[in-house]
C-alpha positions in Angstrom: -16.1 12.3 -59.4 -18.8 10.9 -57.6 -16.9 8.7 -55.8 -14.7 11.5 -54.5 -17.7 13.5 -53.0 -19.0 10.3 -51.6 -15.7 9.5 -50.2 -15.7 13.0 -48.8 -18.7 13.2 -47.5 -18.3 10.1 -45.6 -14.9 11.5 -44.3 -16.9 14.8 -43.4 -20.1 12.3 -41.3 -16.8 10.5 -39.4 -15.0 13.6 -38.5 -18.2 15.5 -37.3 -19.1 12.1 -34.9 -15.6 11.6 -33.6 -16.0 14.0 -30.6 -16.4 12.0 -27.3 -20.1 12.1 -25.4 -18.5 15.0 -22.9 -17.3 17.0 -25.2 -20.8 17.1 -26.5 -23.0 17.1 -23.6 -20.4 20.5 -22.4 -21.7 22.0 -25.6 -25.7 22.2 -24.8 -26.7 25.3 -23.5 -26.4 25.8 -19.6 -30.0 25.0 -18.2 -31.9 28.1 -17.0 -33.0 27.7 -13.4 -35.3 29.8 -13.2 -37.3 28.3 -15.8 -37.3 24.9 -14.0 -37.8 26.3 -10.5 -41.3 24.7 -9.0 -44.3 26.4 -9.5 -44.5 26.8 -5.5 -41.6 29.1 -5.4 -43.0 31.5 -7.5 -45.0 34.6 -6.4 -47.4 36.0 -8.7 -48.3 39.7 -8.8 -52.1 38.6 -8.6 -53.6 35.8 -6.8 -56.2 33.8 -9.2 -60.0 34.3 -8.7 -60.9 30.8 -9.8 -57.3 28.5 -10.0 -54.0 28.9 -10.9 -53.2 25.2 -10.7 -53.6 23.6 -14.2 -52.3 20.6 -15.8 -53.5 19.1 -19.0 -56.7 17.4 -19.1 -58.3 14.4 -21.2 -57.9 14.4 -25.0 -61.7 13.2 -24.9 -62.7 16.1 -23.7 -61.0 18.2 -26.8 -62.8 15.5 -29.1 -66.1 16.6 -27.5 -65.9 20.1 -28.3 -64.4 19.9 -31.6 -67.4 17.6 -31.9 -69.7 20.8 -30.9 -67.3 22.9 -33.4 -67.9 20.7 -36.2 -71.9 20.3 -35.4 -71.7 24.5 -35.9 -70.1 24.6 -38.6 -72.3 21.9 -40.5 -75.2 23.5 -39.2 -76.9 21.0 -37.7 -77.1 21.3 -33.7 -79.2 18.9 -33.3 -76.0 16.1 -33.2 -74.7 18.2 -30.2 -77.2 17.1 -28.0 -76.2 14.7 -25.5 -72.7 16.7 -25.6 -74.5 19.1 -23.3 -75.6 18.9 -19.8 -78.9 18.9 -19.0 -78.4 22.9 -17.9 -76.2 25.1 -20.2 -74.6 28.6 -20.1 -72.9 30.3 -22.7 -71.3 33.8 -22.5 -71.2 35.2 -26.1 -68.5 37.5 -27.1 -71.1 39.9 -28.3 -72.7 40.2 -24.4 -75.2 38.1 -24.7 -76.0 35.3 -22.5 -77.9 32.1 -23.2 -78.7 30.0 -20.7 -81.2 27.3 -20.0 -81.6 23.7 -20.4 -80.3 22.0 -22.9 -82.9 21.7 -25.5 -83.8 25.5 -25.4 -80.2 26.7 -25.5 -79.9 24.0 -28.7 -83.0 25.8 -29.9 -82.2 29.1 -29.8 -78.8 28.6 -30.9 -79.5 26.5 -34.3 -82.3 29.1 -34.7 -79.4 31.9 -35.0 -77.0 29.6 -37.0 -79.8 28.8 -39.4 -80.0 32.8 -39.9 -76.7 32.5 -42.0 -76.0 30.7 -45.0 -72.9 28.9 -43.4 -69.8 29.0 -41.7 -66.3 27.6 -41.8 -63.9 27.4 -38.9 -60.4 27.4 -38.9 -58.9 26.1 -35.4 -55.8 27.4 -34.3 -54.7 24.9 -31.2 -57.2 23.3 -28.7 -55.9 22.1 -25.0 -58.0 20.2 -22.8 -57.1 21.6 -19.2 -57.8 20.2 -15.5 -57.8 22.3 -12.7 -56.3 20.2 -9.7 -57.1 22.5 -7.2 -60.7 22.8 -8.0 -60.8 18.8 -9.8 -63.0 21.0 -12.7 -62.4 19.9 -16.3 -62.3 22.9 -19.3 -61.3 23.1 -22.7 -59.5 26.3 -24.4 -60.0 26.9 -28.1 -58.1 29.2 -30.3 -59.6 29.9 -33.8 -61.4 31.4 -36.8 -65.2 31.4 -37.8 -65.6 32.9 -41.6 -69.5 33.7 -41.6 -71.5 34.3 -44.6 -74.7 35.4 -44.4 -77.9 34.5 -46.5 -76.7 37.8 -48.6 -73.6 36.2 -49.3 -72.0 38.6 -47.2 -68.3 37.1 -45.7 -67.1 38.2 -42.3 -64.6 36.3 -39.9 -64.2 36.4 -36.0 -61.0 35.1 -34.2 -62.4 33.3 -31.5 -61.2 32.0 -28.1 -63.8 30.1 -25.9 -63.1 28.1 -22.6 -66.0 25.5 -22.2 -66.1 23.2 -18.9 -66.8 20.0 -18.7 -69.1 18.4 -16.4 -68.5 15.5 -13.9 -70.7 13.1 -16.5 -68.5 14.4 -19.1 -70.9 17.3 -20.7 -70.4 20.8 -21.7 -72.3 22.7 -19.2 -70.4 26.6 -19.4 -68.8 28.0 -22.2 -67.2 31.7 -22.1 -66.5 33.4 -25.8 -63.9 36.3 -26.5 -63.8 37.8 -29.9 -61.7 39.9 -32.1 -63.3 40.9 -35.5 -61.2 40.6 -38.8 -60.6 43.7 -40.6 -62.2 43.3 -44.3 -59.4 42.9 -46.6 -58.0 45.3 -48.8 -59.3 45.2 -52.6 
């Protein structure tokens, strides 16, 4: 019985592979000419205020930002000092802006991070980007931050952050956007 099943399986595979290459390629879906059109031929309803010309950037920039996220989660921002430029601007989702020297921004951020018991980050996606017309490097991150306060209350927020990396390979600007997650149903 096993031999019969084996012979039938081999025969089925041979039958599936007996078609010519022309037959196989003719079964492929037709190429969508709209999706292969050059971006130069596309007319947008809006003109980008900053840039609409991006390409995938340097993976080292994404690594830098992932390391910053990990230092935040671990609660020790002193490890991040060399990842920031001399002057830093952080635009937070709650409307606050932190800007100033690297040392003062790290000190303010560390005070806030130390006010909570723990942080757990879950990264959904990240992407290094290069604005070709502005010659600037950016990293976009999508994730979730779960914060436990000192009383044990847990809160989670979906985050989207966009970080600019300067010519020296240091983070100098961040825009943060968030959405609170509703508490779990009991």
